[in-house]
MOPAC internal coordinates of N, CA, C and O (Angstrom, degrees):
PM7 1SCF
backbone

  N    0.0000 0     0.00 0     0.00 0    0    0    0
  C    1.5561 1     0.00 0     0.00 0    1    0    0
  C    1.5464 1   108.48 1     0.00 0    2    1    0
  O    1.2310 1   120.09 1   134.19 1    3    2    1
  N    1.2980 1   117.43 1   -45.81 1    3    2    1
  C    1.4464 1   124.52 1  -177.85 1    5    3    2
  C    1.5465 1   109.25 1   -53.96 1    6    5    3
  O    1.2310 1   122.20 1   131.18 1    7    6    5
  N    1.4088 1   113.39 1   -48.82 1    7    6    5
  C    1.4249 1   116.73 1  -174.42 1    9    7    6
  C    1.5619 1   110.48 1   -67.48 1   10    9    7
  O    1.2310 1   122.78 1   148.11 1   11   10    9
  N    1.3210 1   112.27 1   -31.89 1   11   10    9
  C    1.5063 1   117.15 1  -178.71 1   13   11   10
  C    1.5466 1   105.35 1   -71.63 1   14   13   11
  O    1.2310 1   118.08 1   140.30 1   15   14   13
  N    1.3373 1   121.26 1   -39.70 1   15   14   13
  C    1.3898 1   119.82 1  -176.69 1   17   15   14
  C    1.5062 1   108.28 1   -68.66 1   18   17   15
  O    1.2310 1   118.25 1   142.11 1   19   18   17
  N    1.3635 1   120.93 1   -37.89 1   19   18   17
  C    1.4931 1   124.41 1   177.87 1   21   19   18
  C    1.5560 1   106.19 1   -61.34 1   22   21   19
  O    1.2310 1   119.76 1   139.21 1   23   22   21
  N    1.2966 1   118.05 1   -40.79 1   23   22   21
  C    1.4889 1   121.21 1  -175.37 1   25   23   22
  C    1.5312 1   110.15 1   -68.76 1   26   25   23
  O    1.2310 1   122.12 1   146.73 1   27   26   25
  N    1.4296 1   113.55 1   -33.27 1   27   26   25
  C    1.4805 1   115.01 1  -177.87 1   29   27   26
  C    1.5304 1   107.90 1   -75.31 1   30   29   27
  O    1.2310 1   122.74 1   141.72 1   31   30   29
  N    1.3776 1   112.36 1   -38.28 1   31   30   29
  C    1.5607 1   116.17 1   176.82 1   33   31   30
  C    1.5839 1   111.55 1   -59.53 1   34   33   31
  O    1.2310 1   120.25 1   134.19 1   35   34   33
  N    1.3187 1   117.13 1   -45.81 1   35   34   33
  C    1.4278 1   119.07 1   174.00 1   37   35   34
  C    1.4414 1   113.43 1   -60.14 1   38   37   35
  O    1.2310 1   119.47 1   140.29 1   39   38   37
  N    1.3342 1   118.61 1   -39.71 1   39   38   37
  C    1.4305 1   124.35 1  -179.83 1   41   39   38
  C    1.5209 1   108.38 1   -64.98 1   42   41   39
  O    1.2310 1   118.46 1   132.62 1   43   42   41
  N    1.3648 1   120.54 1   -47.38 1   43   42   41
  C    1.4669 1   120.75 1   177.82 1   45   43   42
  C    1.4598 1   110.33 1   -65.85 1   46   45   43
  O    1.2310 1   117.73 1   143.46 1   47   46   45
  N    1.3991 1   121.93 1   -36.54 1   47   46   45
  C    1.4312 1   117.33 1  -178.63 1   49   47   46
  C    1.5150 1   105.30 1   -66.26 1   50   49   47
  O    1.2310 1   118.11 1   149.77 1   51   50   49
  N    1.2777 1   121.21 1   -30.23 1   51   50   49
  C    1.4514 1   122.80 1  -176.31 1   53   51   50
  C    1.4981 1   109.20 1   -68.09 1   54   53   51
  O    1.2310 1   121.51 1   144.53 1   55   54   53
  N    1.3560 1   114.72 1   -35.47 1   55   54   53
  C    1.4483 1   121.92 1  -176.79 1   57   55   54
  C    1.5347 1   113.84 1   -79.17 1   58   57   55
  O    1.2310 1   121.90 1   160.46 1   59   58   57
  N    1.3829 1   113.98 1   -19.54 1   59   58   57
  C    1.5072 1   114.50 1  -179.93 1   61   59   58
  C    1.5506 1   112.83 1   -58.74 1   62   61   59
  O    1.2310 1   117.06 1   130.17 1   63   62   61
  N    1.2756 1   123.19 1   -49.83 1   63   62   61
  C    1.4277 1   124.89 1   179.50 1   65   63   62
  C    1.5866 1   110.97 1   -59.79 1   66   65   63
  O    1.2310 1   122.51 1   146.63 1   67   66   65
  N    1.2793 1   112.80 1   -33.37 1   67   66   65
  C    1.4903 1   118.67 1   179.56 1   69   67   66
  C    1.5751 1   106.44 1   -64.92 1   70   69   67
  O    1.2310 1   121.45 1   131.00 1   71   70   69
  N    1.3618 1   114.84 1   -49.00 1   71   70   69
  C    1.4143 1   117.55 1  -175.78 1   73   71   70
  C    1.5641 1   110.74 1   -64.74 1   74   73   71
  O    1.2310 1   120.79 1   144.73 1   75   74   73
  N    1.3659 1   116.10 1   -35.27 1   75   74   73
  C    1.4060 1   120.00 1   176.65 1   77   75   74
  C    1.5645 1   111.64 1   -60.62 1   78   77   75
  O    1.2310 1   123.04 1   138.84 1   79   78   77
  N    1.3394 1   111.78 1   -41.16 1   79   78   77
  C    1.5658 1   114.42 1   178.46 1   81   79   78
  C    1.5832 1   108.35 1   -69.99 1   82   81   79
  O    1.2310 1   120.41 1   145.80 1   83   82   81
  N    1.2572 1   116.82 1   -34.20 1   83   82   81
  C    1.5145 1   115.73 1   176.90 1   85   83   82
  C    1.5141 1   112.58 1   -66.49 1   86   85   83
  O    1.2310 1   121.39 1   141.59 1   87   86   85
  N    1.3627 1   114.95 1   -38.41 1   87   86   85
  C    1.5278 1   119.87 1  -179.95 1   89   87   86
  C    1.4971 1   102.77 1   -63.74 1   90   89   87
  O    1.2310 1   117.29 1   135.27 1   91   90   89
  N    1.3537 1   122.77 1   -44.73 1   91   90   89
  C    1.3489 1   122.63 1  -174.81 1   93   91   90
  C    1.4923 1   114.77 1   -64.84 1   94   93   91
  O    1.2310 1   121.69 1   139.84 1   95   94   93
  N    1.3532 1   114.36 1   -40.16 1   95   94   93
  C    1.5068 1   119.75 1   178.54 1   97   95   94
  C    1.5507 1   109.39 1   -78.52 1   98   97   95
  O    1.2310 1   118.70 1   149.77 1   99   98   97
  N    1.2573 1   120.08 1   -30.23 1   99   98   97
  C    1.4376 1   125.11 1  -176.40 1  101   99   98
  C    1.4986 1   114.46 1  -123.00 1  102  101   99
  O    1.2310 1   119.96 1  -114.90 1  103  102  101
  N    1.3886 1   117.68 1    65.10 1  103  102  101
  C    1.5281 1   116.53 1  -175.66 1  105  103  102
  C    1.5962 1   108.44 1   -72.09 1  106  105  103
  O    1.2310 1   119.89 1   169.94 1  107  106  105
  N    1.2864 1   117.82 1   -10.06 1  107  106  105
  C    1.4616 1   118.04 1   179.86 1  109  107  106
  C    1.4805 1   112.07 1   -67.25 1  110  109  107
  O    1.2310 1   120.06 1   150.58 1  111  110  109
  N    1.3599 1   117.48 1   -29.42 1  111  110  109
  C    1.4174 1   118.88 1  -176.78 1  113  111  110
  C    1.5363 1   106.25 1   -94.60 1  114  113  111
  O    1.2310 1   120.10 1   180.00 1  115  114  113

């Protein structure tokens, strides 16, 4: 479970910049 949680954290950290880009391109949402 610990390895899984670490993987999820890394996955979420990887999505953070993607979400920032989406917010920049789509400020309406």
